[in-house]
BAFISE-515328 format. One record per atom (N, C-alpha, C): residue number from 1; residue in one letter; atom name; x, y, z. Coordinates in Angstrom, 3 decimals, padded with zeros to 6 digits. Layout:
% BAFISE-515328
  nr rest atom       xx       yy       zz
 NUM    A   CA        X        Y        Z
...
% end
This chain:
% BAFISE-515328
  nr rest atom       xx       yy       zz
   1    L    N  100.074  112.113  086.662
   1    L   CA  099.252  111.865  087.790
   1    L    C  098.256  112.850  087.578
   2    D    N  097.242  111.348  088.265
   2    D   CA  095.773  112.324  087.914
   2    D    C  095.301  112.924  088.974
   3    T    N  096.089  114.120  089.688
   3    T   CA  095.587  114.499  090.835
   3    T    C  095.638  115.389  090.315
   4    P    N  094.887  116.182  091.239
   4    P   CA  094.714  117.842  090.839
   4    P    C  095.463  118.859  092.113
   5    Q    N  095.947  119.765  091.524
   5    Q   CA  096.948  120.141  091.391
   5    Q    C  096.736  122.086  092.616
   6    L    N  097.642  121.883  093.052
   6    L   CA  097.454  122.884  094.357
   6    L    C  097.728  124.096  094.807
   7    P    N  097.501  124.597  094.854
   7    P   CA  097.633  126.112  094.760
   7    P    C  099.133  125.713  095.540
   8    G    N  101.162  127.116  095.198
   8    G   CA  101.333  126.606  094.830
   8    G    C  102.279  125.778  094.727
   9    A    N  101.598  125.113  093.445
   9    A   CA  102.427  123.738  092.637
   9    A    C  104.058  124.280  092.487
  10    S    N  104.262  125.359  092.092
  10    S   CA  105.321  126.197  091.557
  10    S    C  106.142  125.888  092.105
  11    G    N  106.535  125.215  093.755
  11    G   CA  106.997  125.363  094.369
  11    G    C  107.488  126.060  095.898
  12    T    N  106.310  126.999  096.130
  12    T   CA  106.557  127.197  097.056
  12    T    C  105.499  126.900  098.640
  13    A    N  105.430  127.282  099.743
  13    A   CA  105.085  126.576  100.422
  13    A    C  103.169  126.578  099.612
  14    V    N  102.508  125.406  100.324
  14    V   CA  101.264  124.750  100.321
  14    V    C  101.061  124.610  101.781
  15    G    N  099.391  124.494  102.471
  15    G   CA  098.955  123.667  103.171
  15    G    C  098.488  122.544  102.041
  16    F    N  098.514  121.204  102.092
  16    F   CA  097.515  120.214  101.593
  16    F    C  096.143  119.799  102.328
  17    P    N  095.175  119.342  101.894
  17    P   CA  094.327  119.020  102.314
  17    P    C  093.684  117.794  102.948
  18    E    N  095.099  117.453  102.939
  18    E   CA  094.916  115.825  103.635
  18    E    C  096.593  116.161  104.927
  19    M    N  096.222  114.656  106.022
  19    M   CA  097.613  115.247  107.062
  19    M    C  098.307  114.649  106.304
  20    L    N  099.684  114.558  106.185
  20    L   CA  100.481  114.388  105.292
  20    L    C  101.838  113.958  107.075
  21    I    N  101.749  111.885  107.267
  21    I   CA  102.675  111.535  107.891
  21    I    C  104.165  111.154  107.322
  22    L    N  104.799  111.648  107.733
  22    L   CA  106.463  110.986  106.724
  22    L    C  107.873  110.692  108.152
  23    L    N  106.839  109.107  107.439
  23    L   CA  108.319  108.844  108.583
  23    L    C  110.413  108.119  108.115
  24    N    N  110.727  108.035  109.051
  24    N   CA  111.833  108.264  108.408
  24    N    C  113.721  107.955  109.971
  25    G    N  113.532  106.619  109.572
  25    G   CA  114.610  106.528  110.862
  25    G    C  114.284  105.557  111.382
  26    F    N  113.184  104.974  111.639
  26    F   CA  113.321  103.850  112.154
  26    F    C  113.230  102.458  112.161
  27    T    N  113.205  101.626  112.429
  27    T   CA  113.782  100.384  112.764
  27    T    C  111.878  099.309  112.407
  28    M    N  112.058  097.728  111.509
  28    M   CA  110.453  097.398  112.120
  28    M    C  110.442  097.146  113.640
  29    K    N  111.348  097.211  113.981
  29    K   CA  110.713  096.637  115.241
  29    K    C  109.716  097.847  116.167
  30    E    N  110.042  098.779  115.589
  30    E   CA  109.564  100.953  116.309
  30    E    C  108.240  100.880  115.686
  31    L    N  108.511  100.910  114.043
  31    L   CA  107.569  101.352  113.221
  31    L    C  106.711  100.050  113.014
  32    D    N  106.493  098.446  113.790
  32    D   CA  104.894  098.348  113.344
  32    D    C  104.214  099.087  114.265
  33    P    N  104.650  098.949  115.583
  33    P   CA  103.544  099.782  116.901
  33    P    C  103.283  101.088  116.690
  34    L    N  103.523  102.259  116.064
  34    L   CA  104.280  103.682  115.930
  34    L    C  102.587  103.322  114.662
  35    L    N  102.916  102.615  113.602
  35    L   CA  102.084  102.577  112.695
  35    L    C  100.287  102.043  113.528
  36    D    N  100.417  101.366  113.930
  36    D   CA  099.530  100.106  114.726
  36    D    C  098.851  101.821  115.704
  37    R    N  099.219  102.746  116.227
  37    R   CA  099.106  103.024  117.539
  37    R    C  098.599  104.380  116.134
  38    I    N  099.214  105.218  115.197
  38    I   CA  098.000  106.044  114.229
  38    I    C  097.880  105.264  113.908
  39    R    N  097.190  104.388  113.349
  39    R   CA  096.253  103.702  112.915
  39    R    C  095.014  104.290  113.657
  40    T    N  094.831  103.479  114.925
  40    T   CA  093.703  103.974  115.948
  40    T    C  093.889  104.974  116.310
  41    L    N  094.605  106.415  115.794
  41    L   CA  094.197  107.460  116.223
  41    L    C  092.955  108.273  115.359
  42    K    N  092.810  108.489  115.874
  42    K   CA  091.388  108.985  114.876
  42    K    C  091.348  110.524  114.131
  43    E    N  092.310  111.203  115.025
  43    E   CA  092.977  112.476  113.422
  43    E    C  093.672  112.338  112.413
  44    T    N  094.437  111.069  112.353
  44    T   CA  096.267  110.102  111.541
  44    T    C  095.104  109.107  111.151
  45    R    N  093.740  108.681  111.576
  45    R   CA  093.887  107.523  110.298
  45    R    C  093.448  107.389  109.288
  46    Q    N  093.292  108.088  108.795
  46    Q   CA  092.812  109.133  107.270
  46    Q    C  094.601  109.748  106.311
  47    A    N  095.183  109.632  107.391
  47    A   CA  096.136  110.617  106.785
  47    A    C  097.051  109.728  105.707
  48    L    N  097.843  110.493  104.307
  48    L   CA  098.607  109.209  103.809
  48    L    C  099.963  109.691  104.736
  49    K    N  100.263  108.367  104.438
  49    K   CA  101.977  108.259  105.637
  49    K    C  102.594  107.637  103.941
  50    A    N  103.767  108.114  104.698
  50    A   CA  105.754  106.999  104.042
  50    A    C  105.968  107.184  104.717
  51    M    N  106.979  106.739  104.074
  51    M   CA  108.939  106.061  104.909
  51    M    C  109.547  106.583  103.485
  52    V    N  110.548  107.144  104.073
  52    V   CA  111.783  108.031  103.117
  52    V    C  112.973  106.732  103.070
  53    T    N  112.222  106.671  101.617
  53    T   CA  113.062  105.608  101.412
  53    T    C  114.053  106.036  100.119
  54    E    N  115.048  104.965  100.051
  54    E   CA  116.122  105.995  098.660
  54    E    C  115.690  105.623  096.909
  55    H    N  114.398  105.164  097.211
  55    H   CA  113.526  106.085  095.739
  55    H    C  112.705  106.995  095.695
  56    N    N  112.585  108.079  097.010
  56    N   CA  111.829  108.980  097.110
  56    N    C  112.255  109.810  097.671
  57    R    N  113.340  110.039  098.452
  57    R   CA  114.209  110.371  099.137
  57    R    C  114.560  112.234  098.515
  58    S    N  114.781  112.291  097.415
  58    S   CA  115.225  113.023  096.193
  58    S    C  114.264  113.543  095.782
  59    W    N  113.255  113.599  096.044
  59    W   CA  111.561  113.513  095.627
  59    W    C  110.315  115.030  096.877
  60    T    N  110.331  116.355  095.712
  60    T   CA  109.911  117.169  096.705
  60    T    C  108.625  116.300  097.346
  61    I    N  107.822  117.490  098.465
  61    I   CA  106.925  117.411  099.128
  61    I    C  105.627  117.358  098.207
  62    L    N  105.915  117.641  097.793
  62    L   CA  104.440  118.188  097.315
  62    L    C  104.792  116.909  095.615
  63    H    N  104.963  116.422  095.283
  63    H   CA  105.423  114.747  094.256
  63    H    C  105.311  113.934  095.361
  64    L    N  106.012  113.990  096.104
  64    L   CA  105.001  112.710  097.021
  64    L    C  104.051  112.554  097.878
  65    R    N  103.387  114.234  098.155
  65    R   CA  102.232  114.055  098.167
  65    R    C  101.093  113.239  097.055
  66    N    N  101.534  114.237  096.309
  66    N   CA  100.566  113.364  094.916
  66    N    C  100.698  112.139  094.678
  67    V    N  101.867  111.344  094.812
  67    V   CA  102.501  109.758  094.888
  67    V    C  100.793  108.518  095.866
  68    L    N  101.295  110.064  096.525
  68    L   CA  100.775  109.244  097.492
  68    L    C  099.225  109.215  097.283
  69    Y    N  098.472  110.569  097.216
  69    Y   CA  096.566  110.831  097.094
  69    Y    C  096.651  109.184  095.924
  70    Q    N  097.526  109.488  094.542
  70    Q   CA  097.556  108.811  093.044
  70    Q    C  097.042  107.595  094.033
  71    E    N  098.021  107.260  094.447
  71    E   CA  098.042  105.799  094.835
  71    E    C  096.494  105.746  096.267
  72    M    N  095.979  106.459  096.778
  72    M   CA  095.371  106.475  097.552
  72    M    C  092.983  105.938  097.166
  73    M    N  094.247  106.786  095.810
  73    M   CA  092.248  106.801  094.663
  73    M    C  092.058  105.505  094.536
  74    D    N  094.025  105.172  094.075
  74    D   CA  093.286  103.847  093.023
  74    D    C  092.957  103.287  093.263
  75    L    N  093.103  102.605  095.417
  75    L   CA  092.589  101.333  096.447
  75    L    C  091.677  101.678  096.099
  76    K    N  090.859  102.996  096.855
  76    K   CA  089.383  103.518  096.857
  76    K    C  088.919  102.416  095.693
  77    K    N  089.180  102.994  094.842
  77    K   CA  088.509  102.656  093.361
  77    K    C  088.751  100.917  093.071
  78    Q    N  089.778  100.581  093.238
  78    Q   CA  089.873  099.078  094.148
  78    Q    C  088.703  098.319  094.920
  79    Q    N  088.739  098.892  096.111
  79    Q   CA  087.707  098.753  096.973
  79    Q    C  086.457  099.011  096.340
  80    E    N  086.258  099.561  095.575
  80    E   CA  084.609  099.722  095.318
  80    E    C  084.514  099.049  094.149
  81    K    N  085.325  098.572  093.768
  81    K   CA  084.900  097.509  091.819
  81    K    C  084.921  096.047  093.382
  82    A    N  084.934  096.003  093.512
  82    A   CA  085.681  094.227  094.966
  82    A    C  083.733  094.198  095.271
  83    R    N  083.286  095.296  095.565
  83    R   CA  081.445  095.708  096.275
  83    R    C  080.226  094.191  095.848
% end
């Protein structure tokens, strides 16, 4: 991944420079209004967000953060190209 390495990448506890919201156990009916609310709050609008899935369940939180960060950077690049 093309993301900056954070202190503590060896697996020790680390604080991320951005907020990460990890959701687990919600139904789609519960999830839609929750995500709408998260998007409207100033404090959480820019947070990295993820659902726990079978695919990512075994990832470390650092790996998940790095994947989300890379996806966010890729999206920003695409949006800049579209302008």
